[in-house]
N, C-alpha and C positions, 0 to 999 in steps of 0.2 A: 103655607097657611097653617096656623095653629088651630087644631080642632077642639082641643080641650087642654087642661093643664098638663103640660109635659109631653104632648103628642103632636107632631107636625105631619101633615100630608105632603108627600113628595110630588113634584111635578113628574110627568111621564119621562122627561129627559133625565132627571135625577135618578129615577127608579131604574131606567135602562143602564145608566152608568154604573150603579151599584150592582145590578144583576151581572153585568159583564166583569165585575171585579172579583166575583166569588169563585170558589173551587168546588164546593160541595153544597148541594141543594137537596130538596126532597120533591119527588114527583108523586102526585096524588091521583090515583086511578080508582075505578070501580071494579070490584071483583065479586061477581055474583050479587050485584046490587048493593054491596057493602063497600064503604070507603076503605082504601088501603094506601098507605104512604110508605115510600121506599127512598132511602138515601142513595144519591148517585153523585159521582163527580162529573162535571160538565164543563162546557165552554159555550160561548156565544159566538156564532159564525154567521155572518151576513144577517144579523138581527135575529137569528133563530137560536134557541137553546138546543144543544146537541149532547147526547151521551151514548156510550156503548153499553150493550147488554147482551146477555145470552138468552136462549129460549126460556120462557116463563111468563109471569103476569105482565111485566112491563112491555115485553115484546108483543104479547097478545093484544094489549091495548093499542099499541102502535099499528099493528097489522089491521086492526079494525078501524083505524083512523078515529079513535075515540077523542073526545074533548077531555083534556086533563088539566090539572092544576100543577104549578111548579112554584116552590117557595125557597127563598134563600134569605139568610139573615146573618147579622154579626152583632155580638153583644159584648160589652166590657163589664165584667162582673164588679170590678172594684170602683169604677167611676160611674156606673149605671148609665152608660151610653149605649146606643145601638140603633139598628134599623132593620126593617123587614120589607122584602119585595115579594109580591105575588103576581105571577103571570098565568094566564089562562089561554089555552089554545089547542088546536088539533095536533095530535101526535101522528107521525107517519114513519115508516121505515124508509131509509134512504138507500137507493141503489145506484145513483149517479156517481161514477168513479171520480169525476172532477170535484164534486162536493165532498166525497169521502176523503180525497187527498187534502182538501182545505181543512177538514176536521183534524186530520192527522198533523197537518202543518201547524195548527193552533195549539198543539201539545196535549191533546186529549189522550190520557193514558189511564185506564181503570186502576183504582187503588187496590181492589180485590184481586187475588190470584185467580187464574183460570182464563179461559178464552172467552172473549165477548165480541163475537164477530159482527153483530148487527149494530148499525148506527141509527139512532132514533132522533128525529128532529121535531121540536115543538115550535110551531109558528105562533107567537103570541098575538091574540086579538084584543087582549085586555091586560094592561100592566098597571099595578098600583103599588104604592109603598108608603111607609110611615117611618118616622125617625123620632127617637126619644130626645127631648130637649129639656134643659134645666135652666131656668132663669138665672141670670148673673147675680 
């Protein structure tokens, strides 16, 4: 559905497909009542967004089972195409060894150097997306 000139609202199915196609997204959390956004590389496993992290703000939000935002997008600078997907859900630290094995099998490897032992799962309760469109 086109919402205005050049912007199309995606269906939830389309948004989920695009979410699953990404590699790097941004997780938005609250730090001391202020918004903070961090890039993470991620995978979608069993419908949930998962990423690895070390002790710090992202892990603290997950331990507190905070509601977080997650955003991923893709844009073509030259042809002015693109899309953006936003997911909102509760973050949690995963301890189930079978799920962690599934995360590892999905090929999740942190881009940054260092050890990131914790697996964080965001179970989306809201997913929305938009795509740039250009009339022919």
